[in-house]
VEXGU-383093 format. One line per 8 residues: number of its first residue (from 0); for each residue x, y, z of N, C-alpha, C. Coordinates in Angstrom, 2 decimals, m for minus. Example, Ala and Ser with C-alpha at 12.3 -4.5 7.8 and 13.67 -1.06 7.14 Angstrom:
0) 13.19,m5.69,7.80,12.30,m4.50,7.80,13.20,m3.30,7.80  12.85,m2.25,7.08,13.67,m1.06,7.14,12.90,0.03,7.87
//
This chain:
0) m31.25,m10.78,19.52,m30.12,m11.68,19.33,m30.28,m12.91,20.20  m29.59,m13.99,19.78,m29.58,m15.20,20.58,m28.72,m15.03,21.81  m28.77,m16.04,22.64,m28.07,m15.97,23.92,m26.56,m15.86,23.75  m26.01,m16.49,22.69,m24.56,m16.55,22.54,m24.06,m15.79,21.30  m24.91,m14.93,20.74,m24.50,m14.23,19.53,m23.28,m13.34,19.75  m23.22,m12.67,20.88,m22.13,m11.73,21.13,m20.97,m12.36,21.91  m21.05,m13.63,22.17,m19.94,m14.33,22.84,m19.40,m15.40,21.91  m20.04,m16.54,21.87,m19.56,m17.63,21.03,m19.73,m17.33,19.54
8) m20.67,m16.46,19.20,m20.83,m16.08,17.80,m19.59,m15.40,17.25  m19.07,m14.42,17.98,m17.84,m13.75,17.56,m16.65,m14.72,17.57  m16.63,m15.60,18.56,m15.54,m16.57,18.63,m15.54,m17.48,17.41  m16.73,m17.94,17.01,m16.83,m18.81,15.84,m16.36,m18.09,14.58  m16.74,m16.83,14.42,m16.30,m16.07,13.26,m14.78,m15.90,13.26  m14.21,m15.63,14.43,m12.76,m15.51,14.53,m12.06,m16.80,14.19  m12.62,m17.94,14.63,m12.04,m19.24,14.32,m12.07,m19.50,12.82  m13.17,m19.16,12.16,m13.29,m19.37,10.72,m12.29,m18.52,9.95
16) m12.17,m17.23,10.33,m11.21,m16.36,9.64,m9.79,m16.85,9.87  m9.49,m17.25,11.10,m8.16,m17.74,11.43,m7.83,m19.00,10.64  m8.80,m19.91,10.51,m8.57,m21.15,9.78,m8.33,m20.88,8.30  m9.11,m19.95,7.74,m8.93,m19.60,6.33,m7.53,m19.02,6.09  m7.12,m18.06,6.93,m5.81,m17.44,6.75,m4.68,m18.44,7.01  m4.92,m19.41,7.89,m3.91,m20.46,8.10,m3.71,m21.26,6.82  m4.80,m21.55,6.11,m4.67,m22.24,4.84,m3.88,m21.43,3.83  m4.07,m20.11,3.82,m3.35,m19.25,2.90,m1.85,m19.30,3.17
24) m1.47,m19.13,4.43,m0.04,m19.10,4.73,0.59,m20.50,4.60  m0.19,m21.56,4.81,0.35,m22.90,4.60,0.71,m23.11,3.13  m0.08,m22.54,2.23,0.26,m22.63,0.81,1.54,m21.84,0.52  1.75,m20.75,1.25,2.99,m19.98,1.08,4.19,m20.76,1.61  4.02,m21.44,2.74,5.10,m22.28,3.25,5.46,m23.36,2.23  4.45,m23.99,1.64,4.70,m25.04,0.64,5.44,m24.46,m0.56  5.03,m23.28,m1.01,5.70,m22.64,m2.14,7.15,m22.32,m1.80  7.38,m21.87,m0.58,8.76,m21.53,m0.18,9.65,m22.77,m0.18
32) 9.17,m23.84,0.44,10.02,m25.03,0.56,10.23,m25.75,m0.76  9.38,m25.49,m1.74,9.55,m26.12,m3.06,10.13,m25.16,m4.08  10.57,m23.99,m3.66,11.11,m23.00,m4.59,12.58,m23.29,m4.87  13.15,m22.48,m5.78,14.55,m22.64,m6.18,15.50,m21.90,m5.25  14.99,m21.11,m4.34,15.85,m20.30,m3.49,16.69,m21.16,m2.55  17.91,m20.75,m2.39,18.83,m21.43,m1.50,19.19,m20.47,m0.36  18.22,m20.19,0.46,18.42,m19.25,1.55,19.35,m19.83,2.60  20.04,m18.96,3.34,20.92,m19.44,4.41,20.12,m20.11,5.52
40) 20.84,m20.77,6.40,20.20,m21.53,7.48,19.36,m20.64,8.36  19.82,m19.42,8.63,19.06,m18.52,9.48,17.69,m18.20,8.92  17.61,m17.94,7.61,16.33,m17.64,6.99,15.43,m18.85,6.98  15.97,m20.01,6.64,15.16,m21.23,6.63,14.69,m21.60,8.03  15.52,m21.33,9.03,15.10,m21.58,10.41,13.98,m20.64,10.82  14.04,m19.39,10.35,12.96,m18.44,10.64,11.65,m18.92,10.04  11.68,m19.39,8.80,10.46,m19.90,8.16,9.94,m21.11,8.91  10.83,m22.00,9.33,10.41,m23.18,10.09,9.78,m22.76,11.42
48) 10.35,m21.76,12.06,9.79,m21.25,13.31,8.40,m20.67,13.09  8.23,m19.90,12.03,6.92,m19.35,11.72,5.90,m20.46,11.47  6.32,m21.49,10.79,5.42,m22.62,10.52,4.97,m23.28,11.81  5.92,m23.52,12.72,5.59,m24.20,13.97,4.65,m23.35,14.82  4.94,m22.05,14.93,4.10,m21.17,15.74,2.69,m21.10,15.20  2.56,m20.91,13.88,1.23,m20.78,13.30,0.45,m22.08,13.32  1.12,m23.19,13.09,0.44,m24.49,13.13,m0.04,m24.80,14.55  0.81,m24.48,15.54,0.43,m24.73,16.93,m0.74,m23.85,17.34
56) m0.71,m22.58,16.93,m1.82,m21.69,17.28,m3.12,m22.14,16.62  m3.04,m22.59,15.37,m4.24,m23.06,14.68,m4.83,m24.28,15.38  m3.96,m25.19,15.82,m4.44,m26.37,16.55,m5.08,m25.98,17.88  m4.48,m24.99,18.56,m5.04,m24.54,19.84,m6.42,m23.91,19.64  m6.59,m23.15,18.56,m7.88,m22.52,18.30,m8.94,m23.56,17.95  m8.56,m24.57,17.21,m9.51,m25.65,16.90,m9.93,m26.38,18.17  m8.96,m26.62,19.05,m9.30,m27.24,20.34,m10.27,m26.36,21.12  m10.03,m25.04,21.11,m10.90,m24.12,21.82,m12.32,m24.18,21.27
64) m12.46,m24.19,19.95,m13.80,m24.27,19.36,m14.48,m25.59,19.72  m13.74,m26.68,19.78,m14.31,m27.96,20.19,m14.78,m27.90,21.65  m13.98,m27.24,22.49,m14.33,m27.13,23.91,m15.64,m26.38,24.09  m15.79,m25.26,23.37,m17.00,m24.44,23.53,m18.22,m25.03,22.84  m18.03,m25.52,21.62,m19.17,m25.88,20.79,m19.57,m27.34,20.87  m18.70,m28.20,21.41,m19.02,m29.63,21.50,m19.03,m30.08,22.95  m17.88,m29.96,23.61,m17.78,m30.46,24.98,m18.76,m29.75,25.90  m18.90,m28.44,25.76,m19.78,m27.65,26.63,m20.99,m27.10,25.86
72) m21.50,m27.91,24.95,m22.64,m27.48,24.15,m23.86,m27.14,25.01  m24.04,m27.87,26.09,m25.20,m27.64,26.97,m24.80,m26.94,28.27  m23.61,m26.35,28.29,m23.12,m25.69,29.51,m22.89,m24.21,29.22  m23.89,m23.36,29.43,m23.73,m21.93,29.12,m22.73,m21.23,30.01  m22.40,m21.79,31.17,m21.43,m21.16,32.05,m20.01,m21.22,31.51  m19.78,m22.02,30.48,m18.44,m22.17,29.94,m17.91,m20.87,29.35  m18.82,m19.99,28.89,m18.37,m18.74,28.27,m17.78,m17.77,29.28  m17.93,m18.05,30.56,m17.38,m17.16,31.59,m15.89,m17.37,31.78
80) m15.36,m18.43,31.21,m13.93,m18.75,31.36,m13.18,m18.45,30.07  m12.03,m17.82,30.20,m11.14,m17.58,29.06,m10.20,m18.76,28.95  m10.46,m19.63,28.00,m9.66,m20.84,27.84,m8.21,m20.48,27.48  m7.28,m21.39,27.79,m5.87,m21.10,27.60,m5.48,m20.71,26.16  m6.19,m21.17,25.09,m5.81,m20.69,23.76,m5.91,m19.18,23.58  m6.72,m18.51,24.39,m6.78,m17.05,24.31,m5.43,m16.43,24.72  m4.90,m16.85,25.85,m3.61,m16.32,26.28,m2.49,m16.78,25.37  m2.61,m18.00,24.84,m1.60,m18.49,23.90,m1.63,m17.67,22.62
88) m2.83,m17.30,22.16,m2.95,m16.45,20.98,m2.33,m15.08,21.22  m2.53,m14.52,22.42,m1.91,m13.23,22.75,m0.39,m13.34,22.72  0.12,m14.48,23.20,1.57,m14.70,23.20,2.09,m14.80,21.77  1.45,m15.62,20.94,1.92,m15.79,19.56,1.77,m14.49,18.76  0.73,m13.71,19.04,0.56,m12.43,18.36,1.74,m11.51,18.64  2.17,m11.45,19.89,3.30,m10.60,20.25,4.59,m11.08,19.60  4.78,m12.38,19.58,6.00,m12.94,18.98,6.02,m12.71,17.47  4.90,m12.98,16.81,4.84,m12.81,15.35,4.94,m11.35,14.96
96) 4.37,m10.46,15.78,4.51,m9.03,15.51,5.98,m8.61,15.61  6.68,m9.12,16.62,8.11,m8.81,16.77,8.91,m9.33,15.58  8.63,m10.56,15.15,9.35,m11.13,14.01,9.11,m10.29,12.76  7.85,m9.93,12.52,7.53,m9.13,11.34,8.18,m7.76,11.40  8.07,m7.09,12.54,8.65,m5.75,12.65,10.17,m5.79,12.53  10.79,m6.82,13.09,12.24,m6.95,12.96,12.64,m7.20,11.52  11.90,m8.06,10.84,12.17,m8.36,9.43,12.02,m7.11,8.57  10.94,m6.36,8.79,10.74,m5.14,8.02,11.79,m4.08,8.35
104) 12.21,m4.01,9.61,13.26,m3.06,9.99,14.57,m3.40,9.30  14.86,m4.70,9.21,16.07,m5.14,8.51,16.01,m4.75,7.04  14.85,m4.93,6.41,14.70,m4.56,5.00,14.84,m3.05,4.81  14.26,m2.28,5.72,14.39,m0.83,5.64,15.86,m0.42,5.78  16.58,m1.09,6.67,18.01,m0.80,6.81,18.77,m1.11,5.53  18.41,m2.25,4.88,19.07,m2.59,3.62,18.75,m1.58,2.53  17.55,m1.02,2.56,17.16,m0.03,1.56,17.80,1.33,1.84  17.77,1.78,3.10,18.15,3.14,3.43,19.53,3.27,4.05
112) 20.08,2.17,4.57,21.37,2.18,5.27,21.34,3.09,6.50  20.14,3.24,7.08,19.97,4.09,8.26,19.94,3.23,9.52  21.02,3.23,10.25,21.08,2.44,11.48,20.18,3.02,12.57  20.07,4.34,12.58,19.26,4.99,13.61,17.79,4.61,13.45  17.29,4.68,12.23,15.89,4.32,11.99,15.63,2.86,12.29  16.52,2.00,11.85,16.34,0.57,12.11,16.40,0.27,13.61  17.32,0.92,14.32,17.43,0.70,15.76,16.19,1.21,16.48  15.66,2.35,16.04,14.44,2.89,16.64,13.28,1.92,16.49
120) 13.09,1.40,15.28,12.01,0.44,15.04,12.21,m0.83,15.86  13.45,m1.27,15.97,13.73,m2.48,16.72,13.44,m2.29,18.21  13.80,m1.14,18.74,13.58,m0.87,20.17,12.10,m0.85,20.51  11.29,m0.13,19.70,9.86,m0.08,20.01,9.20,m1.44,19.76  9.74,m2.22,18.84,9.20,m3.56,18.61,9.48,m4.47,19.79  10.68,m4.38,20.34,11.02,m5.19,21.52,10.19,m4.77,22.72  9.99,m3.46,22.88,9.16,m2.98,23.99,7.73,m3.48,23.85  7.21,m3.42,22.64,5.85,m3.89,22.38,5.72,m5.39,22.66
128) 6.72,m6.15,22.25,6.69,m7.60,22.50,6.76,m7.90,23.99  7.58,m7.15,24.72,7.67,m7.36,26.16,6.34,m7.11,26.86  5.66,m6.05,26.46,4.34,m5.76,27.04,3.36,m6.87,26.68  3.40,m7.33,25.44,2.48,m8.36,24.99,2.69,m9.68,25.72  3.93,m10.05,25.94,4.22,m11.29,26.68,3.72,m11.17,28.12  3.91,m10.00,28.72,3.41,m9.78,30.08,1.90,m9.93,30.14  1.21,m9.36,29.15,m0.25,m9.47,29.10,m0.66,m10.94,28.95  0.03,m11.67,28.10,m0.32,m13.08,27.89,m0.16,m13.89,29.18
136) 0.91,m13.61,29.92,1.13,m14.32,31.18,0.03,m13.99,32.19  m0.32,m12.71,32.25,m1.40,m12.31,33.17,m2.73,m12.92,32.76  m3.00,m13.01,31.48,m4.23,m13.64,31.01,m4.25,m15.12,31.38  m3.09,m15.76,31.33,m3.00,m17.17,31.72,m3.34,m17.34,33.21  m2.88,m16.39,34.02,m3.11,m16.48,35.47,m4.57,m16.20,35.81  m5.12,m15.11,35.20,m6.51,m14.74,35.48,m7.39,m15.31,34.37  m7.87,m16.52,34.57,m8.62,m17.21,33.53,m10.08,m16.77,33.45  m10.58,m16.10,34.48,m11.96,m15.66,34.46,m12.09,m14.33,33.69
144) m13.10,m14.26,32.82,m13.30,m13.07,32.00,m13.46,m11.82,32.86  m14.17,m11.95,33.98,m14.43,m10.80,34.83,m13.16,m10.22,35.43  m12.12,m11.05,35.59,m10.87,m10.59,36.20,m9.92,m9.94,35.20  m10.23,m10.07,33.91,m9.32,m9.54,32.89,m9.48,m8.03,32.68  m10.51,m7.44,33.30,m10.72,m6.00,33.13,m9.55,m5.18,33.65  m8.86,m5.72,34.66,m7.72,m4.99,35.21,m6.58,m4.86,34.22  m6.55,m5.71,33.20,m5.46,m5.69,32.22,m5.74,m4.75,31.05  m6.92,m4.18,31.00,m7.30,m3.38,29.83,m6.37,m2.21,29.56
152) m5.93,m1.44,30.56,m4.99,m0.33,30.25,m3.69,m0.82,29.62  m3.18,m1.95,30.11,m1.93,m2.49,29.55,m2.18,m2.99,28.13  m3.29,m3.68,27.92,m3.62,m4.19,26.59,m3.77,m3.04,25.60  m4.45,m1.99,26.01,m4.67,m0.86,25.11,m3.34,m0.18,24.75  m2.45,m0.03,25.73,m1.15,0.56,25.44,m0.34,m0.31,24.50  m0.41,m1.62,24.70,0.31,m2.55,23.84,m0.19,m2.47,22.40  m1.51,m2.47,22.24,m2.09,m2.45,20.90,m1.83,m1.12,20.21  m1.89,m0.01,20.96,m1.61,1.29,20.36,m0.17,1.36,19.85
160) 0.77,0.84,20.62,2.17,0.84,20.20,2.37,m0.07,18.99  1.67,m1.19,18.98,1.77,m2.13,17.87,1.25,m1.52,16.58  0.09,m0.87,16.66,m0.48,m0.20,15.48,0.43,0.93,15.00  1.01,1.67,15.92,1.91,2.77,15.55,3.13,2.23,14.81  3.67,1.10,15.26,4.83,0.50,14.60,4.48,0.09,13.18  3.32,m0.56,13.01,2.88,m0.94,11.66,2.76,0.27,10.76  2.19,1.35,11.29,1.99,2.56,10.49,3.33,3.18,10.12  4.26,3.23,11.05,5.57,3.83,10.77,6.29,3.06,9.67
168) 6.28,1.74,9.76,6.95,0.90,8.75,6.32,1.14,7.37  4.99,1.17,7.31,4.32,1.38,6.03,4.66,2.76,5.46  4.68,3.78,6.30,4.97,5.14,5.84,6.41,5.26,5.35  7.35,4.67,6.10,8.76,4.74,5.71,8.99,4.08,4.36  8.42,2.90,4.17,8.61,2.20,2.90,7.92,2.92,1.76  6.77,3.52,2.01,6.08,4.27,0.97,6.89,5.49,0.54  7.39,6.24,1.50,8.21,7.42,1.19,9.48,7.00,0.46  10.07,5.88,0.88,11.30,5.41,0.27,11.11,5.09,m1.21
176) 10.06,4.33,m1.53,9.79,3.99,m2.92,9.38,5.23,m3.72  8.67,6.15,m3.09,8.22,7.35,m3.79,9.40,8.22,m4.21  10.41,8.31,m3.39,11.58,9.13,m3.71,12.35,8.56,m4.90  12.35,7.24,m5.05,13.07,6.62,m6.16,12.27,6.67,m7.46  10.98,6.85,m7.37,10.13,6.68,m8.52,10.47,7.64,m9.65  10.76,8.90,m9.36,10.97,9.90,m10.41,12.26,9.68,m11.19  13.17,8.86,m10.70,14.46,8.65,m11.36,14.48,7.42,m12.25  13.36,6.69,m12.34,13.36,5.44,m13.06,12.65,5.56,m14.40
184) 12.77,4.54,m15.23,12.01,4.45,m16.45,10.53,4.26,m16.12  9.68,4.45,m17.14,8.23,4.36,m16.93,7.81,2.99,m16.43  8.41,1.92,m17.00,8.03,0.57,m16.57,8.40,0.33,m15.12  9.55,0.85,m14.71,9.96,0.67,m13.33,9.15,1.56,m12.40  8.74,2.73,m12.87,7.84,3.57,m12.08,6.53,2.83,m11.80  6.05,2.12,m12.79,4.82,1.34,m12.61,5.04,0.28,m11.55  6.19,m0.37,m11.58,6.50,m1.38,m10.57,6.58,m0.75,m9.18  7.22,0.41,m9.08,7.34,1.07,m7.79,5.98,1.54,m7.27
192) 5.10,1.95,m8.18,3.75,2.31,m7.75,3.04,1.12,m7.10  3.26,m0.04,m7.68,2.64,m1.24,m7.12,3.30,m1.62,m5.80  4.61,m1.37,m5.69,5.29,m1.62,m4.43,4.78,m0.68,m3.34  4.52,0.57,m3.71,3.98,1.53,m2.75,2.62,1.07,m2.27  1.78,0.64,m3.20,0.46,0.17,m2.83,0.54,m1.04,m1.90  1.46,m1.95,m2.20,1.59,m3.14,m1.37,2.18,m2.80,0.00  3.10,m1.83,0.05,3.66,m1.40,1.33,2.56,m0.83,2.22  1.66,m0.05,1.62,0.54,0.49,2.39,m0.38,m0.62,2.88
200) m0.62,m1.61,2.01,m1.50,m2.70,2.39,m0.89,m3.55,3.50  0.43,m3.74,3.44,1.09,m4.58,4.45,1.03,m3.95,5.83  0.97,m2.62,5.90,0.80,m1.96,7.19,m0.64,m1.72,7.54  m1.50,m1.63,6.49,m2.90,m1.30,6.71,m3.65,m2.45,7.39  m3.50,m3.66,6.88,m4.28,m4.77,7.41,m3.91,m5.15,8.85  m2.61,m5.23,9.20,m2.30,m5.46,10.62,m2.82,m4.33,11.51  m2.73,m3.09,11.01,m3.22,m1.97,11.81,m4.73,m2.03,11.99  m5.47,m2.46,10.94,m6.93,m2.59,11.05,m7.30,m3.63,12.09
208) m6.63,m4.78,12.04,m6.93,m5.83,13.02,m6.52,m5.39,14.42  m5.37,m4.68,14.53,m4.95,m4.18,15.82,m5.92,m3.16,16.39  m6.40,m2.26,15.53,m7.40,m1.29,15.97,m8.72,m1.99,16.33  m9.03,m3.06,15.60,m10.24,m3.82,15.93,m10.16,m4.40,17.33  m8.97,m4.94,17.68,m8.78,m5.47,19.04,m8.89,m4.34,20.06  m8.23,m3.22,19.75,m8.23,m2.08,20.68,m9.63,m1.55,20.92  m10.38,m1.33,19.85,m11.73,m0.78,19.97,m12.70,m1.78,20.61  m12.51,m3.06,20.31,m13.37,m4.07,20.93,m13.13,m4.15,22.42
216) m11.85,m4.06,22.80,m11.52,m4.09,24.23,m12.09,m2.87,24.95  m12.10,m1.74,24.23,m12.52,m0.48,24.84,m14.04,m0.32,24.89  m14.72,m0.68,23.81,m16.13,m0.34,23.69,m17.08,m1.55,23.65  m16.55,m2.75,23.63,m17.42,m3.94,23.58,m17.14,m4.87,24.75  m17.06,m4.30,25.93,m16.88,m5.11,27.13,m18.10,m6.01,27.33  m17.84,m7.21,27.78,m18.92,m8.16,27.99,m19.23,m9.01,26.78  m18.53,m8.73,25.65,m18.71,m9.55,24.46,m17.36,m10.19,24.10  m17.41,m11.07,23.11,m16.18,m11.70,22.61,m15.79,m11.14,21.25
224) m16.21,m9.91,20.95,m15.87,m9.31,19.66,m14.36,m9.26,19.45  m13.61,m9.13,20.53,m12.16,m9.09,20.41,m11.62,m10.34,19.73  m12.31,m11.48,19.87,m11.85,m12.73,19.24,m11.86,m12.63,17.72  m12.77,m11.82,17.19,m12.90,m11.67,15.75,m11.62,m11.11,15.13  m10.88,m10.31,15.91,m9.67,m9.67,15.40,m8.39,m10.28,15.98  m8.45,m10.72,17.24,m7.23,m11.20,17.89,m6.79,m12.58,17.40  m7.74,m13.46,17.09,m7.37,m14.81,16.66,m6.60,m14.81,15.33  m7.02,m14.02,14.31,m6.32,m14.10,13.02,m5.16,m13.15,12.80
232) m4.90,m12.20,13.71,m3.92,m11.16,13.41,m2.51,m11.73,13.23  m2.19,m12.79,13.94,m0.87,m13.40,13.77,m0.67,m13.95,12.38  m1.74,m14.44,11.74,m1.66,m14.93,10.38,m1.40,m13.79,9.42  m1.92,m12.59,9.72,m1.68,m11.42,8.88,m0.19,m11.09,8.88  0.42,m11.09,10.06,1.85,m10.80,10.15,2.67,m11.85,9.40  2.32,m13.12,9.56,3.05,m14.18,8.88,2.91,m14.06,7.37  1.70,m13.75,6.91,1.47,m13.62,5.47,2.33,m12.51,4.88  2.50,m11.41,5.62,3.32,m10.29,5.13,4.75,m10.73,4.87
240) 5.32,m11.48,5.82,6.70,m11.95,5.66,6.81,m12.96,4.53  5.93,m13.95,4.53,6.02,m15.02,3.55,5.77,m14.50,2.14  4.89,m13.52,1.99,4.64,m12.96,0.67,5.91,m12.33,0.11  6.67,m11.68,0.96,7.91,m11.05,0.52,8.98,m12.08,0.18  8.92,m13.25,0.79,9.91,m14.27,0.52,9.59,m15.09,m0.73  8.32,m15.45,m0.91,7.99,m16.38,m1.99,7.79,m15.70,m3.33  7.71,m14.36,m3.35,7.44,m13.68,m4.62,8.64,m12.88,m5.13  9.83,m13.19,m4.65,11.00,m12.44,m5.10,11.27,m12.64,m6.59
248) 11.16,m13.86,m7.04,11.44,m14.12,m8.45,10.36,m13.54,m9.35  9.14,m13.48,m8.87,8.06,m12.90,m9.66,8.30,m11.41,m9.90  8.81,m10.72,m8.88,9.12,m9.30,m9.05,10.24,m9.12,m10.06  11.21,m9.99,m10.00,12.29,m9.93,m10.98,11.75,m10.12,m12.39  10.83,m11.06,m12.57,10.22,m11.26,m13.87,9.40,m10.07,m14.31  8.75,m9.42,m13.36,7.96,m8.23,m13.67,8.85,m7.10,m14.15  10.01,m6.91,m13.52,10.92,m5.84,m13.91,11.54,m6.10,m15.28  11.79,m7.37,m15.59,12.42,m7.70,m16.86,11.41,m7.88,m17.99
256) 10.10,m7.64,m17.65,9.08,m7.71,m18.69,8.56,m9.09,m18.96  8.88,m10.08,m18.08,8.44,m11.45,m18.31,7.34,m11.85,m17.36  6.86,m10.94,m16.53,5.81,m11.31,m15.60,4.88,m10.15,m15.34  3.80,m10.44,m14.67,2.83,m9.42,m14.33,2.31,m9.69,m12.93  3.22,m9.81,m11.98,2.85,m10.19,m10.62,3.19,m9.05,m9.67  2.53,m9.04,m8.56,2.77,m8.04,m7.52,3.66,m8.63,m6.46  4.73,m7.93,m6.10,5.68,m8.51,m5.17,6.53,m7.43,m4.54  7.50,m7.87,m3.75,8.46,m6.98,m3.10,9.86,m7.34,m3.55
264) 10.77,m6.38,m3.66,12.18,m6.73,m3.74,12.72,m6.90,m2.34  13.85,m7.57,m2.19,14.48,m7.67,m0.88,15.73,m6.82,m0.79  16.18,m6.28,m1.90,17.32,m5.37,m1.85,17.32,m4.53,m3.12  17.54,m3.25,m2.98,17.57,m2.37,m4.15,18.79,m1.46,m4.03  19.49,m1.31,m5.13,20.59,m0.37,m5.20,20.06,0.90,m5.83  20.22,2.02,m5.16,19.62,3.27,m5.64,20.18,3.65,m6.99  19.39,4.31,m7.83,19.83,4.69,m9.17,20.80,5.85,m9.13  21.51,6.03,m10.22,22.46,7.14,m10.31,21.73,8.43,m10.64
272) 22.45,9.52,m10.58,21.84,10.81,m10.83,21.44,11.03,m12.28  21.92,10.17,m13.20,21.59,10.34,m14.61,20.16,9.94,m14.91  19.51,9.26,m13.99,18.14,8.84,m14.22,18.01,7.47,m14.83  19.11,6.85,m15.29,19.05,5.50,m15.85,19.23,4.48,m14.73  18.73,3.29,m14.98,18.84,2.21,m13.99,20.22,1.60,m14.10  20.99,1.67,m13.04,22.28,1.00,m13.01,22.14,m0.40,m12.48  21.32,m0.57,m11.43,21.15,m1.91,m10.87,19.91,m1.95,m10.03  19.06,m2.94,m10.28,17.95,m3.24,m9.39,17.98,m4.74,m9.19
280) 18.47,m5.18,m8.08,18.61,m6.60,m7.78,17.49,m6.99,m6.84  16.66,m7.91,m7.24,15.46,m8.24,m6.49,15.70,m9.30,m5.44  16.92,m9.49,m5.04,17.23,m10.47,m4.01,18.54,m10.08,m3.38  18.73,m10.47,m2.13,20.02,m10.28,m1.50,20.94,m11.39,m1.95  22.22,m11.15,m1.93,23.16,m12.18,m2.37,23.11,m13.41,m1.49  22.53,m13.26,m0.28,22.52,m14.40,0.65,21.23,m15.19,0.60  20.21,m14.67,m0.09,18.92,m15.33,0.03,18.37,m15.91,m1.25  18.92,m15.58,m2.39,18.34,m16.10,m3.62,19.19,m17.20,m4.19
288) 18.59,m18.02,m5.04,19.30,m19.12,m5.64,20.34,m18.59,m6.62  21.33,m19.42,m6.93,22.37,m19.03,m7.86,21.77,m18.73,m9.22  20.80,m19.53,m9.65,20.18,m19.33,m10.95,19.51,m17.97,m11.04  18.79,m17.58,m9.97,18.10,m16.30,m9.96,19.10,m15.15,m9.95  20.18,m15.29,m9.16,21.17,m14.23,m9.09,21.81,m14.00,m10.45  22.22,m15.07,m11.13,22.87,m14.94,m12.42,21.94,m14.29,m13.44  20.68,m14.74,m13.48,19.72,m14.16,m14.40,19.48,m12.69,m14.11  19.46,m12.33,m12.82,19.22,m10.93,m12.43,20.31,m10.03,m12.97
296) 21.58,m10.44,m12.82,22.67,m9.61,m13.27,22.72,m9.53,m14.80  22.31,m10.61,m15.49,22.22,m10.54,m16.94,21.17,m9.54,m17.38  20.03,m9.52,m16.68,18.98,m8.57,m17.00,19.43,m7.13,m16.78  20.17,m6.91,m15.68,20.66,m5.56,m15.38,21.64,m5.10,m16.45  22.49,m6.02,m16.93,23.44,m5.66,m17.95,22.74,m5.25,m19.25  21.66,m5.97,m19.57,20.91,m5.62,m20.77,20.27,m4.24,m20.64  19.72,m3.94,m19.46,19.11,m2.62,m19.25,20.12,m1.51,m19.38  21.35,m1.76,m18.85,22.38,m0.73,m18.87,22.87,m0.48,m20.30
//
């Protein structure tokens, strides 16, 4: 291998993956802001916050790549320092993980009406974010790579808790959709099967990247392999939220037989014991446009 294959090589790959995923979520932001949905101020503020955090992190990563690959092109000692975008990325990862876990916990509460489950998920998410912010601050203070070894036990605990939260959310949503599946029509069962698959994917990819960070920290000391997973993981969390927001109408079209898209509902009313669909509303009354809400109720009336 070359001199920088296991240091700057991994960093470059992480920058490329992060930049690609940033482009993906930017297209989702554009779709959201140009959609027909008339979400309340709180939801629109959340999307604006996500945009600012992700755009700032992407700019910081680009600056970091310029610092390593241009400014210090002939300075091999530069790899011994953990530039501030690393700690900033750790901070944004913790914040975006908290936002995603809180959003998913809220959706689970709307689906199940279980305050205990939602509160449990919220508590472990807050604890995980607190640990992550602490790690980011410590990384900012100890800028030398050699000094960051002392933080490894805290980092590993943080990542393990984060992966566990992702897994719990995916399992809960999968079980929830599976229980409803047997009471629906065949077309709706097909939709729920796709929702189950997407629920698994939404927990699988953040967990894979989180495990990648954990295993890299544990078994690849002295390399920058951790950059390959840590730089883009925040974009994975953002994509999960934005996908659920921008594809609400597509799911409605899929249920009514006018579309063939994969998406999430944001609110579902459980079916009656007769096995017929009484109501499946693919949006909350507070988040969808008036046009979508009216069309949804017309579709439900036709099904009934």
